N, C-alpha and C positions, 0 to 999 in steps of 0.2 A: 539452360534450355535443352541441351543435349541429353542430360540426365532425365529430364521430364519426358522427352521424346521416347526414350528407351522404355518408358512405362506405359505408353499409349497402346490401346488395343490394336492388334494386327501387326505390331512391330516385332513380336516374338523376342523380347529382350533376353539376353543371357544374364542371369542374376549375378554371377560372379563379376562380370564386366561392369555392370551397373553400380554395384556396391564399391568396386575398386575405384571407379571414377569419382563417386561421391566422397570416398575417403581421401583421395588425392586433392579434391577441390576444397575440402574442409579447412586445411591449414591456410590456403590462399584467402578464403573468406574471413577467417579469424584475423589474418594479417591485415586485411583491408579494413576491418572494423577497428582494430587497434590503431592503424595509421589515421583513420578518420577522426578519432577522438584525441589522440595524444597531444599533449602540450610540449612542443619541442624546445621551449625555453627552460624546461626542467630536466634534471638528470633522469635518464631512463632507468626504471627499476629492474632488478634482476628477474629473469623469467620465473624462478620458483616463488619469489616474493609476489609477483603479479598473480600467479596461479593461485597461491594460497589466499591472497586477498579476495580474489574472485569467488573462491569457494566459501570463505567466511561470509561475504556479503550475501551470496545466494542462500546459504543454509540458515543463517540467522534471520534473514528477511522472510524466508518460507514459514517461519513460526509466528509472524506478526499479525496475520489476519485469519488464517485457517482455523485456529481454535475457537474463534467467534463465529465465523461463517458456517461452521459445521453444526451449530446449534439449531438454526432455523428449521431445516427439514425434519429433525427428530424431536422438536419441541412437544408435539402431541404425545409421543411415547414417554417423554420425561414426565409430563403432567399426569398421565395415567399411572405410571410406575410409582411416583412419589406423592400422588394425590395433591397436586399443587393447584392453587387458584391462578387465574390469568395474570393477576398482578405479581404473584410470586414467580411465575415462569418468566415474566418480562424482565425480572431482575437479573436473570442469567446473562443477558446481553447488555442491559443498561449499566450494571455495576462496572464492567471493564471500561466503558466510556467515561464514567464518573472518575475512575482511577486515572485514566489518561489526563483528564482535565486537572485533577487535583495534584498529581505527582510529577508531571513532566518538568516543571520548573525546579522541583526539589531534586529530581534525578540529576539535572545538569549541575546543581550545586554539590551534590554528593560526589559526583565523578571528578570534580576539580582536583587536579594534582595526582589523580590515581591512574593506574594502568587501564586503558580502555578495554583491552582484551579480558582482563580479570573481572572488571565490572560487568561486561557482557556475559561472562560465564556465570556470575552470580545471578544476573537477571534470568538466564535460561534455567538455572536450578530452581529459582522461585516459580517460574512458569511451569516447569515439570511437576513440582509439588502441587501446584494448583490443578493441573490436569488430573493427577491421581486423586485428589480430594473430590473433584467434581463427580467422579464416577464411583465414589466410595459407597454411596447408598443412602445417605440421610440428607434432609433439607439443610441442616447446619453445615455439613461438609460441602454441599453444593454451593452455598453462599460464600463460605470461606474460600473455597477453591476459585470461585469467580473473582474474588478480591485479589487473590494471588496471581491469577491469570492476567488480570488487568495490569497489575504492578509489574510483572515480568515482561509483558509486551511493551509497556511504557519505557522500560530501560532500553530495549532494542530500538524502539522508534526514535528516541532522543539521541542515543549515542552512535548509531550506525552512520549518520551523515558525518559526524566528527571523525569516526574511524576511517572513512573513505578519504577525507581531506588530509588526515594525518599520515596515513600509510601509502596511498597511491594518488597523490595530487595530480599526477600527469594524466590520469584517465578519469577525471571527475564525472564527465558526461556519461561515459560508458557504464561505470559502476553505479551511478545514480539511477540510470535506466534499468540496470540489472536489479537493483534494490526494489524498484517499483514493480517490475515485471514479476519477480519472484513472489511478492506479496499478492498481486492480482491473480496470478496463475494458480497458486495454491488455494486462494480463496474461492476461485471458480470450481476447482476440483472438489474442495470441501463441501460446497453447497450443492454441487451436482451429483456427487457420489456418496454423500454421507449415509443415506439409507442402505445403499448396496454394501458399503464397508461394514455396517452393522450386521448385515446378513452373512457376509463372507467370514467375519470373525465369529459368528454364532453368539455374539454378546449383545445384540440389539444396540440401543442408544449408547450404552457404555463403551462398546467397541468403536462406534462412530466418533465419540469424543476422545477416547483414550488412545487411539491409534497414532495420534500426532506426537506422542512421546518418542516415537522412532525418529522423527525429524529433529527433535531436541537432542537426542543422543548423537546423531550425526554432526549437528552443529557444534556440540561440545567437543567432539573428537577433533574437528577441524580447527577450532579455536585453541585447543591445547597444542596442536602441531604448530600453529602460528606463534604461540607464546614461546615454544622451544626454539623456533627459528629466530625470533627476535632476540632471545637470550644468547643464542650461539653467535649471532651477529654482533652482540654488544650494543644494540640500539635501545634507547629508552622508549617504552611504550606509554609512558605517562603523559597526560595532558598538562603541559607546563603553563603557568600563568603568564602568557605572553603579552597581555594587554594591561591597561590601567586598572581593570576591574570595575570600571564605572557601570552603573546599572544600565542594562540594555533596554529597560522599560522606558528610558528617556529618549530613545532614538525614534524619530518619525518613520524612518525606513523599516525599522523592526515592527512597528505597528502596521505599516502597509502590508508587509509580508504575513503578519499574524492574521489580519482581517481577510486577506486573500485566502489563507489556509482555511479559515472558518467558513467562508462563503462557498468555496468549492466543495467543502465537506457537507454543507447543508444540502446542496443539490444531490450529491452522491447518496447520502444516507436516506434522504426523502424518497429518491427513486427506488433504492434497494428495498426500503420498507413498504412502500405503497404501490409500486407499479403493478404487481400482480393483482392487487385489489381493484385498481383503476381499470385494468383490462377486463377483468371479470364483469365489472359494472358496465363496460362498453359492449359486452356480449361475447367475449372470447371464452372458449372452454378452459377450465382451470388447468388441465394438463398442458395446454399450449403456452400458458403464461410463463412457465419455467423456461421454455426455449427462448422466449423474448428476453428474459432476464439473463439467460446464458449468452445470448447474442450481445447484449450490452456489456457484460463482463469481458467477453473475449475480444470485443472491439477495442477495449482499452489497451491491449497488449502491444501492438506494433509501434504506435507513436510513443507509448510509455517508454520504450527502449531507445528508439531512434531520436526522439525529441530532445532529450537532454544533451546528446552528442552534438546535435545541430545548434542548440541554444548556447552551449559552452563556447562555440566558435564565434558567436555574435557579440558585437559591442554592447548592444542592449536587445532585450527580447520582446519589445513591443509589437513587432509584426506577428509573433506567435500568440500574444494576448488577443489581438484582433481576430486571428484565425479561431481561437478557442471560443471567443464570445459569439461570433457569427454562427458557428456550428451548434453551440449549445442553445442559443436562442431559437434557431431554426428548428431544432429537434423538439424543443418544448412546445413551440407553436404547432408543429405537426401533431404531437400527442394530444394537445388541447382541442384543436380544430378538426383535423382529419381523422382523429380517433384511430380506428383499426385499418384504415385504407393504406397508410404508409408506415405501419407500426415498426416493421423490421428496419426500414430505412432510418426512422427516427431513433430507434435503439442503437443502430450502428453509429450515427452521427453523434449521439449523446455519449456513447462509449469512447469514441475517438477524442472528443473534446474534453471529457472529464479525465481520461487517462493522461492526456498531455498536461492538463491543468495541475494534476496531482504531482506528476514527475517534475514539472517545472518548479513547483513549490519546494520539493526536496532539494533541487539544484540551488535554489536561492539560499538555502542554509549554508552552502559552501562558497558560492561565488559572490555573495554579498557580505562576506566576512573576511577579515584579514588573517585569521589564524584558527587553529582547532578549538581553542577556548571560546572564542566568539561564536564559532559554528555551533557548538553544543549548547551554549546559552541561548542563542537565537532559536535553535530547534526546540529547546525546552519551553521558551516563552510562546512560540508560535503554536505548538501543539497543546499547551495548556489552554490558551485562549481559543484556538481553533476547535478543539473538541468540546469546550464549554458552549461555544456558539452553535456547533453542529447538533448538540443534544436537543436544541429547541426546534430544529428543522422538522423532523417527522411529526411531533405533536401539533405544531402549527398547521402543517399541510393537512393532517387529518381533521383538525378542528374546523378548518375552513370548509371542508366538505359537509359538515353538519349544518353549516349556514347556507351553502350553495351546493345542492346535490349534483350539479353538472360537472363538478371538479374544475370549472373554469377559474374560480377564485384561487384554488390551490395552485394551479399552474401560473396564475398571475403573481402569486407570492414568489415562486421560483424565478420568474422572469425579473422581478424586482431584485432578487438576490444576484442574478446575472448582471444587471445594470450596475449594482454596487461592486460586483467582482471586476467589471471593466474598469471602474475608477481606481480601485486599490491595486489591481493587477498592472495597470498602466504605470503607476508610480513605483510599484515593486520591481518592475522590469527595467526601470531606469538604471543607468550605470553609476550606482552610488552605493557605498558601503554603509552599514548600520553605524 
């Protein structure tokens, strides 16, 4: 509060004093965060190990949504440049989702017994090649690049929860929250500044999509440092076959988590795809719809980070499921009934609930499994099923509008998904392993 007061009008703050106080308070804040989440039953990691793990999680996760979110604002420029049809342009974003659904379970099998850091590096190299091909300049390169982008992102999506559980199990909540925050933050930046990045680089849409190669290079450097540290320490980075190897598809709890993943993804992708169109139909100027979507995306961040730390300390997470369902249902009702009257409140509530729902799903991959092998297999199963289910969300939402022009039926569809989310989330939040 004192730092804030120093910046108030009329207080004539001394810049050096203000920044000195903020720098002095930063270690105390970080210490409080670490103490909030730490599992004291486990051995405390070395400071450098914790730092490098934080950097790996942040920089790898930063590459897992932005390459897709950056496409939307510049899709018109891509269509004009390559003379694409609307169907061909839709493949740029739909192909990665198909790859998520098709490859997630395969990635978990491929990674079995291998060094997770090395497989993550391979995934980033595939992602980087995909980014280069997307801006190469031909339709074939654009499609092949989209396939590789989806494959590379799929590797990070599946393996990063296992990396967290394997390397720093003492801080599952904090690093899971950081995982989700990095994804959402860079996705918001990519969607909000994609056009400006193209202007700044003087490369148009190619600059908007290609600039994310810088994030991949940083992530590769951090992962190489992590591998050198693990090698120097003499610790194995490989995922050992610690369980019986029985198919995780036979676990009822695994299906609860997978369905939970899919249902919360339906709500997210339907809103991201259709909310601007809905608001324009309600009478909002097109330019303002971007701010509503930005509000939704930014509202996901606070509880996305804090939520997993709180959830990791709970015996079961059912109170959080109730909180998510109430806020999500209320926000959808406001959008359907109040329309533009409380649209920013609705966007904020929807962002808070969806952000917490997503980060809680990522946490389930770790706390509902006994070891790293199970965590990666559960992540692969849940994301394969989840993204397959989520792919049907936006088309159904839009198709219902053709039958009911008021959008009420479309929002009723999302409310039905929220009701199912409550059922599967309640069971997934129970204190039971897969």
